[in-house]
Every structure is written in C-alpha cells, then in structure tokens.
C-alpha positions as CSV (number, residue, x, y, z in Angstrom):
1,X,-12.2,19.7,-12.3
2,X,-13.0,22.3,-9.7
3,X,-16.5,22.8,-11.1
4,X,-17.5,19.2,-11.5
5,X,-15.8,17.6,-8.5
6,X,-18.9,18.0,-6.3
7,X,-21.6,17.8,-9.0
8,X,-23.0,14.6,-7.4
9,X,-23.6,16.3,-4.0
10,X,-27.3,17.2,-4.6
11,X,-28.3,13.7,-5.4
12,X,-26.4,12.3,-2.3
13,X,-27.6,14.9,0.2
14,X,-29.0,13.6,3.5
15,X,-29.9,15.5,6.7
16,X,-29.4,13.9,10.1
17,X,-32.8,14.5,11.9
18,X,-31.4,14.7,15.4
19,X,-28.7,17.3,14.7
20,X,-29.7,18.9,11.4
21,X,-26.2,18.1,10.0
22,X,-26.0,17.7,6.3
23,X,-24.0,14.9,4.7
24,X,-23.1,14.0,1.2
25,X,-22.0,10.4,1.6
26,X,-20.9,8.8,-1.6
27,X,-20.9,12.0,-3.6
28,X,-17.4,11.4,-4.9
29,X,-18.5,8.2,-6.8
30,X,-21.7,9.9,-8.0
31,X,-19.6,12.9,-9.2
32,X,-17.3,10.5,-11.2
33,X,-20.3,8.9,-12.9
34,X,-21.7,12.3,-13.9
35,X,-18.3,13.7,-14.9
36,X,-17.8,10.8,-17.3
37,X,-20.6,12.1,-19.4
38,X,-19.6,15.7,-19.1
39,X,-15.9,15.4,-19.9
40,X,-16.4,12.8,-22.7
41,X,-17.0,15.6,-25.2
42,X,-14.0,17.6,-24.0
43,X,-11.3,15.1,-25.0
44,X,-11.4,16.1,-28.7
45,X,-11.3,19.9,-27.9
46,X,-9.0,20.0,-24.9
47,X,-5.8,18.1,-24.1
48,X,-7.1,16.4,-20.9
49,X,-6.2,13.1,-19.4
50,X,-9.7,11.8,-18.7
51,X,-8.6,9.0,-16.3
52,X,-6.5,11.4,-14.2
53,X,-9.4,13.9,-13.9
54,X,-11.8,11.1,-12.9
55,X,-9.3,9.7,-10.4
56,X,-8.9,13.2,-8.8
57,X,-12.7,13.6,-8.6
58,X,-13.0,10.2,-7.0
59,X,-10.3,10.8,-4.4
60,X,-10.8,14.6,-3.8
61,X,-12.1,14.0,-0.3
62,X,-8.7,12.5,0.7
63,X,-6.4,14.7,-1.4
64,X,-5.8,17.3,1.4
65,X,-4.1,14.6,3.4
66,X,-1.5,13.7,0.8
67,X,1.9,15.3,0.3
68,X,2.8,16.7,-3.1
69,X,4.8,13.6,-3.9
70,X,2.1,11.3,-2.8
71,X,-0.4,13.2,-4.9
72,X,1.9,13.1,-8.0
73,X,2.4,9.3,-7.5
74,X,-1.4,8.7,-7.2
75,X,-2.1,10.7,-10.3
76,X,0.9,9.3,-12.2
77,X,2.4,12.8,-12.7
78,X,6.1,13.0,-13.4
79,X,7.6,15.5,-11.0
80,X,11.2,15.4,-12.2
81,X,12.5,13.8,-9.1
C-alpha cells in the first residue's frame, strides 16, 4: 500500500498562484481508482484483502489522527481485545 497510496497525486496537483503552495486535493479518491486496477491482479498471487487496502488508501490522509483501536475498527481488524 505504501507505494500506491499517493499514486493519484500527479493528476491532482495544483499550485496556488499567490503563494506557490502545491496541493493534491482529491488524490486519495484518485489513488483508489488507480489502485483498483493495479491490485486487481495481485489477489490471485498474494493473500490481500482488497477492500481493506482500498479503504486504507482512501482514508490515509486521516489515519494519523486515529488511535490503534480506532484504526483496527475502521479496517475491521481483530485485535484480540
């Protein structure tokens, strides 16, 4: 996931003229669309949960704000608690 989570950034890149700041608004959604095509072929070769990977990509901008338990719940991961 680390490699493809930002794959949509180039197509979403904008530069604010006044400040020169670069933004990638909407890159999470674009990355999900691109990732669907990329990971589609992996399912047969690697044991991945496609929906969890896509959910992580879609929400990765917000993941740093979550606690471990909140993240596990969001991704439907059993933590043993």
